[in-house]
C-alpha positions as CSV (number, residue, x, y, z in Angstrom):
1,M,-8.4,-21.6,33.8
2,K,-4.8,-22.7,34.4
3,K,-4.1,-23.3,30.8
4,L,-5.6,-20.0,29.7
5,L,-3.5,-18.0,32.1
6,L,-0.4,-20.0,31.2
7,A,-0.9,-19.0,27.6
8,V,-1.6,-15.3,28.3
9,L,0.9,-14.5,31.0
10,A,4.1,-15.9,29.6
11,V,7.3,-14.0,30.4
12,L,9.2,-13.0,27.3
13,S,12.9,-12.7,26.7
14,M,14.2,-9.2,26.7
15,N,16.0,-9.0,23.3
16,T,14.4,-6.2,21.2
17,Y,13.3,-6.2,17.6
18,A,15.2,-2.9,17.3
19,Q,18.3,-5.1,17.2
20,D,17.1,-6.5,13.9
21,L,15.4,-3.5,12.2
22,D,16.7,-0.1,11.4
23,V,13.4,1.6,12.3
24,V,11.1,0.7,15.2
25,G,9.0,3.9,15.1
26,G,6.1,5.3,17.1
27,Y,3.9,8.3,16.6
28,F,2.9,10.6,19.3
29,P,0.0,13.0,18.3
30,Y,-0.4,16.5,19.8
31,W,-3.7,15.6,21.5
32,R,-2.2,12.8,23.7
33,S,-0.5,12.8,27.1
34,T,3.1,11.6,27.5
35,Q,2.3,9.8,30.8
36,N,2.9,6.0,30.9
37,I,4.3,5.9,27.3
38,K,7.6,3.9,27.0
39,F,9.3,6.2,24.5
40,E,12.6,4.5,25.1
41,N,11.4,1.3,23.3
42,Y,11.3,3.1,19.9
43,N,14.3,4.3,18.0
44,Y,12.3,6.7,15.8
45,L,9.8,9.0,17.6
46,Y,7.4,11.1,15.5
47,Y,5.6,14.1,16.9
48,A,2.4,14.7,15.0
49,F,1.7,17.3,13.8
50,V,2.9,20.7,12.8
51,Y,1.3,22.5,9.8
52,A,2.2,24.9,7.0
53,T,1.0,28.5,7.0
54,P,-0.1,29.9,3.6
55,N,3.2,31.9,3.3
56,G,5.5,29.0,4.2
57,G,5.8,29.2,8.0
58,V,5.4,26.4,10.5
59,E,2.6,26.5,13.0
60,F,1.0,24.5,15.8
61,I,-2.8,24.3,16.0
62,N,-5.2,23.9,18.9
63,N,-2.7,25.5,21.3
64,S,-0.6,22.3,21.1
65,E,2.8,23.9,21.4
66,P,3.0,23.2,25.2
67,N,2.4,19.5,24.5
68,F,5.2,19.6,22.0
69,Q,7.5,20.9,24.7
70,T,6.3,18.1,27.0
71,F,7.1,15.6,24.3
72,L,10.6,17.1,24.0
73,S,11.2,16.9,27.7
74,A,9.9,13.3,27.9
75,T,12.2,12.2,25.1
76,N,15.4,14.2,26.0
77,G,18.4,12.0,26.4
78,L,16.9,8.9,24.7
79,D,18.9,7.1,22.1
80,S,16.1,7.7,19.6
81,K,15.7,10.0,16.6
82,R,13.0,12.6,17.0
83,I,11.1,13.4,13.8
84,I,8.6,16.2,13.2
85,S,5.6,15.1,11.2
86,V,4.0,17.6,8.8
87,G,0.2,17.2,8.5
88,G,-1.5,17.8,5.3
89,T,-4.3,20.1,6.5
90,N,-4.3,23.3,4.3
91,I,-0.9,22.4,2.9
92,E,-2.2,22.7,-0.7
93,V,-2.5,26.5,-0.4
94,M,1.2,26.9,0.6
95,A,2.4,24.3,-1.9
96,N,0.8,26.1,-4.8
97,D,3.1,29.1,-4.3
98,P,6.7,28.5,-5.4
99,A,8.1,31.2,-3.1
100,A,6.1,29.7,-0.1
101,R,7.5,26.2,-0.9
102,V,11.0,27.5,-0.7
103,K,10.3,29.3,2.6
104,F,8.5,26.3,4.0
105,A,11.5,24.0,3.4
106,D,13.8,26.5,5.1
107,S,11.3,26.9,8.0
108,L,11.3,23.2,8.6
109,R,15.1,23.0,8.7
110,L,15.3,25.9,11.1
111,F,12.5,24.3,13.2
112,C,14.5,21.1,13.5
113,R,17.6,23.0,14.5
114,K,15.8,25.1,17.1
115,H,14.3,22.0,18.8
116,D,17.2,19.6,18.4
117,L,15.2,17.3,16.1
118,D,16.6,14.7,13.7
119,G,14.4,14.8,10.7
120,I,11.1,15.6,8.9
121,D,8.2,13.3,8.0
122,M,5.9,14.5,5.2
123,D,2.4,13.2,5.8
124,W,0.3,15.0,3.1
125,E,-2.4,12.4,2.4
126,A,-5.4,12.1,0.0
127,I,-3.8,13.9,-3.0
128,N,-6.3,13.3,-5.8
129,N,-5.6,15.8,-8.6
130,T,-2.9,16.9,-11.0
131,T,-2.3,20.3,-9.3
132,D,-1.6,18.8,-5.9
133,R,0.4,16.0,-7.4
134,D,2.7,18.4,-9.2
135,N,3.0,20.7,-6.1
136,F,3.7,17.7,-3.8
137,T,6.6,16.7,-6.1
138,S,7.9,20.3,-6.2
139,L,7.6,20.7,-2.4
140,V,9.4,17.5,-1.4
141,K,12.2,18.4,-3.9
142,E,12.5,21.8,-2.1
143,I,12.7,20.1,1.3
144,R,15.4,17.6,0.0
145,N,17.4,20.4,-1.6
146,N,17.3,22.4,1.6
147,I,18.4,19.7,4.0
148,D,20.7,17.7,1.7
149,S,23.8,19.1,3.2
150,T,22.6,18.5,6.7
151,D,22.3,15.3,8.8
152,L,18.5,15.6,8.9
153,E,16.5,12.6,7.7
154,F,13.5,13.0,5.4
155,V,10.7,10.5,5.5
156,I,7.5,10.4,3.4
157,T,4.4,8.6,4.8
158,V,1.9,7.2,2.4
159,G,-0.8,4.4,2.2
160,F,-1.0,1.5,-0.2
161,G,-3.2,0.6,-3.1
162,N,-4.5,2.6,-6.0
163,Y,-7.2,4.6,-4.1
164,W,-4.8,7.6,-3.9
165,L,-1.3,6.4,-4.6
166,Q,-1.4,6.8,-8.4
167,W,-1.2,10.6,-7.6
168,Y,2.2,10.2,-5.9
169,E,5.0,10.2,-8.4
170,N,8.1,8.1,-7.9
171,D,10.0,11.2,-8.7
172,A,8.6,12.7,-5.5
173,L,8.9,9.6,-3.3
174,D,12.5,9.1,-4.4
175,Q,13.4,12.3,-2.4
176,A,12.8,10.4,0.9
177,D,15.4,8.4,2.8
178,F,12.7,5.8,3.3
179,L,8.9,5.5,3.0
180,Q,6.5,4.7,5.7
181,I,3.5,2.6,4.6
182,M,0.2,3.1,6.5
183,I,-1.3,-0.4,6.4
184,Y,-4.5,0.2,8.3
185,D,-7.9,1.8,7.9
186,Q,-8.7,-0.7,5.1
187,T,-12.2,-1.3,6.4
188,G,-14.7,0.6,8.6
189,T,-13.8,4.1,7.7
190,W,-16.6,4.7,5.1
191,A,-20.3,4.0,5.0
192,G,-20.1,1.2,2.5
193,S,-17.2,-0.6,4.1
194,P,-17.2,-4.4,4.1
195,Y,-17.2,-6.3,7.4
196,G,-13.7,-7.4,8.4
197,S,-10.2,-6.5,9.6
198,H,-8.8,-3.0,8.8
199,A,-5.2,-4.3,9.1
200,S,-4.8,-8.0,8.4
201,M,-1.7,-9.9,7.4
202,D,-3.1,-10.1,3.9
203,H,-3.2,-6.3,3.8
204,F,0.4,-6.3,5.0
205,K,1.5,-8.5,2.2
206,A,-0.6,-6.7,-0.4
207,A,1.2,-3.5,0.6
208,E,4.5,-5.3,0.1
209,T,3.4,-6.5,-3.3
210,Y,2.3,-3.0,-4.4
211,W,5.4,-1.1,-3.2
212,V,7.9,-3.6,-4.4
213,G,6.0,-3.5,-7.7
214,R,6.4,0.3,-7.8
215,G,10.2,-0.3,-7.7
216,Y,11.0,0.2,-4.1
217,P,13.2,-2.3,-2.3
218,R,12.0,-3.6,1.0
219,S,15.1,-2.0,2.6
220,K,13.5,1.4,1.9
221,L,10.0,0.5,3.4
222,A,8.9,0.8,7.0
223,M,5.6,-1.0,7.5
224,G,2.8,0.4,9.6
225,L,1.1,-1.3,12.6
226,P,-2.1,-0.2,14.4
227,Y,-2.4,0.2,18.1
228,Y,-6.2,0.5,17.6
229,G,-9.1,-1.3,16.1
230,Y,-12.6,-0.7,14.7
231,K,-16.0,-1.7,16.3
232,F,-18.7,-2.7,13.9
233,Q,-22.3,-2.7,15.2
234,D,-22.9,-6.1,13.5
235,A,-21.6,-8.3,10.7
236,T,-23.2,-6.2,8.0
237,G,-20.2,-3.8,7.9
238,G,-20.5,-0.1,7.2
239,L,-19.0,2.8,9.0
240,A,-17.3,1.6,12.2
241,E,-16.1,3.3,15.4
242,A,-12.3,3.6,16.1
243,V,-11.4,2.1,19.5
244,T,-8.0,2.1,21.2
245,Y,-6.3,-1.3,21.9
246,A,-6.3,-0.3,25.6
247,D,-10.1,0.1,25.5
248,I,-10.5,-3.2,23.8
249,M,-8.5,-5.0,26.4
250,Q,-10.6,-3.4,29.1
251,Q,-13.7,-4.5,27.4
252,F,-12.5,-8.1,27.1
253,P,-10.4,-9.0,30.1
254,N,-10.1,-12.6,29.0
255,A,-8.6,-11.8,25.6
256,L,-5.9,-14.1,24.3
257,P,-2.7,-13.0,22.4
258,S,-4.1,-14.8,19.3
259,D,-7.3,-12.8,19.2
260,N,-7.9,-10.3,16.4
261,L,-11.7,-10.3,16.5
262,L,-13.8,-10.2,19.7
263,I,-17.6,-9.9,19.8
264,D,-20.0,-9.1,22.7
265,G,-23.2,-7.2,23.2
266,T,-21.6,-3.9,22.4
267,G,-20.3,-4.8,18.9
268,H,-17.7,-6.6,16.8
269,Y,-14.1,-5.5,17.5
270,F,-11.4,-6.0,14.8
271,F,-7.8,-5.2,15.9
272,N,-4.3,-6.5,15.8
273,G,-3.6,-8.7,18.8
274,A,-0.2,-9.4,20.3
275,D,0.5,-12.5,18.2
276,L,-0.3,-10.6,14.9
277,I,1.9,-7.7,15.8
278,Q,4.7,-10.1,16.4
279,E,4.0,-12.0,13.2
280,K,4.1,-8.8,11.1
281,T,7.3,-7.6,12.8
282,Q,9.0,-11.0,12.4
283,Y,7.9,-11.0,8.7
284,A,9.5,-7.5,8.3
285,I,12.8,-8.9,9.9
286,D,12.8,-12.1,7.8
287,N,12.2,-10.2,4.5
288,G,14.7,-7.4,4.9
289,F,12.3,-4.4,5.4
290,K,13.6,-1.1,6.7
291,G,11.4,-1.4,9.8
292,V,8.0,-1.0,11.3
293,F,6.2,1.9,12.9
294,V,3.0,2.3,15.0
295,W,0.0,4.6,15.0
296,E,-0.1,5.5,17.8
297,L,1.8,5.1,21.1
298,A,-0.9,6.4,23.5
299,Q,-3.5,3.8,22.4
300,D,-1.7,0.8,24.0
301,D,-2.0,-0.3,27.7
302,Y,1.6,-0.6,28.7
303,N,0.7,-2.3,32.0
304,H,-1.4,-5.0,30.4
305,P,0.1,-8.5,30.0
306,L,-0.9,-8.4,26.3
307,S,0.6,-4.9,25.7
308,L,1.3,-4.4,22.0
309,D,4.4,-2.4,23.0
310,R,5.6,-5.6,24.8
311,A,4.7,-7.7,21.8
312,L,6.5,-5.4,19.3
313,T,9.6,-4.5,21.3
314,T,10.3,-7.9,22.8
315,T,11.3,-11.0,20.8
316,G,9.9,-14.4,21.5
317,T,6.4,-15.8,21.6
318,L,3.5,-15.5,23.9
319,T,3.6,-19.2,24.7
320,V,4.8,-21.1,27.7
321,I,7.4,-23.8,28.3
322,E,5.1,-25.7,30.7
323,G,7.4,-28.7,31.2
324,D,6.7,-31.6,33.5
325,Y,6.3,-30.1,36.9
326,N,4.6,-31.3,40.0
327,K,1.9,-28.9,41.2
328,E,2.6,-30.0,44.8
329,Q,6.0,-28.2,44.6
330,F,4.2,-24.8,44.5
331,V,2.9,-24.2,47.9
332,I,1.1,-21.0,49.0
333,S,0.3,-20.7,52.7
334,P,-2.2,-19.9,54.1
335,N,-4.5,-20.4,51.2
336,P,-7.2,-19.1,51.5
337,A,-5.4,-16.1,52.9
338,N,-6.5,-13.0,54.7
339,D,-3.9,-10.2,55.5
340,Y,-0.8,-12.0,54.3
341,F,0.6,-15.1,52.6
342,N,4.0,-16.6,51.8
343,V,5.5,-19.0,49.2
344,K,8.2,-21.4,50.1
345,S,11.6,-21.3,48.3
346,I,11.3,-23.5,45.2
347,E,14.2,-25.0,43.3
348,G,14.5,-23.7,39.7
349,V,12.2,-20.7,40.3
350,E,13.8,-17.4,39.7
351,S,10.9,-15.0,40.0
352,I,7.4,-15.1,41.5
353,I,4.7,-12.6,40.8
354,L,1.1,-12.0,42.0
355,L,-1.6,-11.1,39.5
356,D,-5.3,-10.4,39.5
357,V,-7.8,-12.3,37.4
358,N,-7.3,-9.8,34.6
359,G,-3.6,-10.6,34.4
360,R,-2.4,-7.3,35.9
361,M,0.8,-7.7,37.9
362,L,0.4,-6.6,41.5
363,K,3.5,-7.7,43.4
364,N,6.9,-9.3,43.1
365,I,7.3,-12.0,45.8
366,T,10.3,-12.9,47.8
367,P,10.1,-16.6,49.0
368,N,9.7,-17.3,52.7
369,I,8.7,-13.7,53.4
370,N,5.2,-12.8,54.5
371,I,3.5,-10.8,51.7
372,D,1.1,-8.1,52.9
373,I,-2.1,-8.3,51.0
374,S,-4.3,-6.4,53.4
375,E,-5.1,-3.8,50.8
376,L,-6.4,-6.2,48.3
377,A,-10.1,-7.0,47.8
378,K,-11.5,-10.4,48.5
379,G,-11.5,-12.7,45.5
380,I,-9.3,-15.0,43.3
381,Y,-5.7,-14.2,42.4
382,F,-2.9,-16.1,40.7
383,V,0.8,-16.6,41.5
384,N,3.1,-17.2,38.5
385,Y,6.5,-18.9,38.8
386,S,9.2,-18.4,36.2
387,N,12.7,-20.0,35.8
388,K,16.1,-18.3,35.2
389,K,15.3,-18.0,31.5
390,N,12.2,-16.0,32.3
391,Q,10.0,-18.9,31.1
392,L,6.7,-19.4,32.9
393,I,6.8,-22.9,34.5
394,G,3.7,-22.8,36.6
395,T,0.8,-20.9,38.1
396,E,-1.2,-21.4,41.3
397,K,-4.5,-19.9,42.4
398,L,-4.7,-17.8,45.6
399,V,-8.0,-17.1,47.3
400,I,-8.2,-13.9,49.5
401,K,-11.1,-14.2,51.9
């Protein structure tokens, strides 16, 4: 048990990947709550979505405007760019009318100015015919022409592979300041899907190969990361159920940062664990990509030791400098404990925290002070010791009786 916890509960250094990438982006969809989301960890924040009206206006759906206002309030004052994402639902009707295209481009610019936004993200997916192809090209040219003399940024979000992308002309995509590549949903989303990961490292590199082959430098590509997974009923594949990363961690309290597949009696869960999120992000840094972005922010558990936000926005690894320490130097008393316990002052230890068996942090501990635990249930807990470099150097079991 000790080695497992040491691997899982390592304390990371606090340098951020945002120092090495132009874009560390996160989507916030209109149906989510802003509570407990660390918006400040992302330098591009995307509100999804607004939609086109047939005559070229901008509208919210499902009475979502109040949630947009909540998003604005939650992100005011942050050193982050706020981008409005345009969903593709019914957009083909508007885009087929030249006058409506002109009006829509103007409506988007005015919408951004009204709400103090920094740019536009076009997310018209699943184009599969020549009419929509040509109208998409005309529409994004209108948007570029309308905002070209402003400081607004223009982003186009697309997938990878030939299942749709042959319908997106380079002439259209060249209108964007950069492209965002959705590298997920590669399995599990259709009845005949093979069994396997929907967002593997192989998918990540295949997207790189495709888009570089289309003529786009890595410096113009932001690569997508999922904060969710898919649950197959068994190893035969087929249509799977989307599951948030937070729900997966709740289902598997003993998960490790290296896990990307977990199986129990309820199903087979494929997802991106903390190590894989870091591997992809480091790959983006090492290979000169524009950045990374996640779909979507509310699907993480920000309080979990294996939070994907923590893995993405904090450099370092989820491993521990164990060192040669003497377990006898870590002394909890009394142990077993009842209403209180304390820890003696220990040379070389900078921080001490109390965690439950699921790795949730409960208390910061001051040495030689009685710690009130009267509100905690009986059971097993763990005390972690870290040094001045925030490296975990030891852990000790505490029993509350």
